[in-house]
N, C-alpha and C positions, 0 to 999 in steps of 0.2 A: 428297369434297365440299368445296368451298372455303368459307372462313369467311363470305364475303359471301353465298354461296348458302344456308348454314345460317341466317344471320340473316333472310334473306328468307323461308325456309320457316317459321321460327318466327313471324314477323310475320303470315304468311298464315293460320296456324292459330289463333293466339292469340284473335282475335275470336270464334271458333267455340266457345270454352270457356265454361262457366258460371262463376259466382263461386266455388263450392266447388272446382271443378277448377283455377281460377286460384290460389286460396289454396294448394292442394296442390302445384301446380307451383312456386310461389314458395318454399314450404318446402323442396322438393327442391333448387332452385337455391341457396338460402342454405346448405343442408347441404353442397353441393359446394364452395362458396366457403370454408366453415369448414374442411373437410378440406384444401383447397388451402393455406389459411393455416397450418394445423397442420404441414403437411409442408414448409413453406417453408424451414425450418432444416436439412433433410436435405442431406447432401452426396452427391456422385456417387462412383462407384467409383474414378475417377482421384484425386480428392482424398483419399479414404479410404486408398488405397494410399500416397500421398505422406506422409500423416500417420504411417502405420505405419513407413515408411522413415525418416522424421525421428526418430521415437521410438527405433528400433533404433540409429540413429547416435549418439543421446545416450547410450544404454546402453553401446554399444561404446567411447565416449570416457570412460566412468566417471561421467557426469552422471545419477545416479539415487539413490534412497533404497531401501535394502534392507528387506525385511520385518522383519528383526530390529531395525533402527534405528527403524522406525515403531513397533514394539511398545514399545521403550524410551522413545520420545517420548510415547507414549500414557500411560505410567505417570506421567508428570509432569503430566498434565492434571488 
């Protein structure tokens, strides 16, 4: 179903709802938008795999901090 068609359907049924039903529907809509906003920072699989490849390349080139070095550094905190 196309987006324009969905909007038309929603507009058609909205006047048939009572106030409590509209409040409930509005709460659901807001929760969907909140979830969408929370997930906005997620990355896709392609970006995830690229990040892993980049990290592996840094490790292979010696640009990393070993666990032992981090432990020694933590002792100085």
